N, C-alpha and C positions, 0 to 999 in steps of 0.2 A: 891752240894757245888761248888760255883763259886768263882774265885779269884776276886779281885777288878776291873779287866779289863773285866770281863765277860767270862773268859775261865774256862772250867771244867778240873780238873786234870785227867789225863788218862795215860795209858801205851800202847805202841805198841810193837809187838813181831815179830821179824824176826827169823824164825826157819830154820836152815840150816842142810842139811844131809852131809854124807861123800863125796858126789860128788860136794859139794859146791853149791847145788841147794837150793832154798827157798820154803817153804810151802806156798801155795796159796789156800785160801778158797773162794768158790763161795757163795755169800750171798743168803740165802734161798729165793726162788721164785723170784730172780732177775737175771739179766745178768751181774752183776758186781762182780769182784774178789777183795779180800783184804787180808791183814795180820790179824791175831788175834789182838784184841785190846779191851780195856774196861776201865771203870772209876775206880778211886782210891777212896775207901770208907773212911770216917772220921776215923782217927786213924791207918790207914793202910799205910805201907811203899810202895814205888813203887815196890820193889821186891815181897812183899807179894801180891800186886794186880796182878802183872804179873803171879805169880804161880796160883792164884785163877782163873784168866781169861784163862790161858792155860788149866786148868782142866775143867772149864765150857764150853769152846768153842770147844776144840778138845780132851778132855779126857786124857790129859797127866799130869803127876805129876813130882815132882823134880827128881825122879829116872830115868825119861826118857830123861832128858836134862842136859847139862852143860852150865852155864852162861859164855859166852865168853867175853861180855862187854856190855856197855850201853852208851847212849849219856850223856854227862856231863850236858848239858843245856836242857831246855824245847824246843820242837819244836811245833809251833802253826799252826793251820789252822782255818779259819773262815768258818762258815756254812752259806750258803745263807739263807736269811729271809724265803723264801717259804719252807725250810726244818725244820725250828724252830717251836716247839710247840707254839701255840698261847699264852699260859700262861707264856712262857719264853721270848717272844719277848720284846725287849727293854733292857733286862738285860743279856741275853745269846748271846755270840759272836761265840763260838766254843770250840775247845779242845786244851789243851796244853799237850804235851806228852813227857814222857821219853821213849825212845826206847831201848829195850833189844835185843841183838844178842845171840841166843842160838844154841848150837850144839845138834842135835837129836841123842841120843845114844840108843834109843829103836828100835823097829821094826815097819814097816808100819802098821801091824795089831794092834798095840797099839793105833793108832789114832782112836778116837771114836767121830764122829760128833753128836751123840745122848747122850752125857754124862750128859746133863742138861735137865730140863723140857722145856726150851725155846731155841732150837737150833739156832745158828747163820748162819750155813753153811749147804748146802745140797750136796756139792761135794767138792773135794779137789784134788790137784796134786802138784808135784814137778816141779819147773821151774828153768831156768837159773837165777843166781843172778840178772843180769841186765835185768829182764823181762820188755818188754815194758809196760808202765802203761796205755795204752789206755782203758783197761777194768776196771780201778779204777775210781770211781766217780771223776769227774773233780776237785772238790775243795780240794781233798786229794792228788792229784798227786805231788804237790810241796813238801809237807812234806814227802812223800814216797821217793822222789828223795834225799832229804836232809838226811834222816835216812840211806838209802842205801849207800850214798856217805860217810857219817861220819863214818860208821862202816866197810866199805870195807877193810880197812887196817888190820882188825882183821881176815879176811877170806883168803885173798890172800897175797902171798909174793910180795915183790917189783918187782921181775922179772916176775911174772905171768901176762900175757897180759890181763887176765880177771879182774884184779884189777880195771880197768877203764871201764866206759860204752862204748859200741860200738857206731859207727856212727848211726846205726839203732835205738838204744835207743834214742839218741838225736833227730833224724829226726822225729820219731813217737811222742815223748813226748813234744818236743819243736820245732815244725815246724817254719820255717821262714815265717813270715807274710808279704804278698806282697800287 
């Protein structure tokens, strides 16, 4: 299901633990890391899609998380043509996402990367909230930065120095081009 501009509705999930770290999943058989995400099915609300994707991708249910917040507006990324299936070329541009910020209230052993028949990840870890995005596929980096930035105020107090990205985050993700 694409919108009139060629973007597929999708949800992204930033899962935080009590140390204000984020869940990071390694794409199966790849060297890229990402947050859980997935498409919104027809008739499904963004929250329903988020809970379904959370269960399918990392085996967690509503009892394992608290919803802290979500982005108000869609965040979009465009997928390069060479990544688009041949039958979708010309109509599909990328994904538009509602991002959810969740607090993990379960135990690490509740995370199950083999919860579905088609696993997305083959490894996972907790990372600092402002993890450098160099291991995220390049065309998703900007939307990750936007989601982390828009939701950071729900994780950190105004006085917490971690509320804002470090210089290292900016240097690695947005190097000065010379």
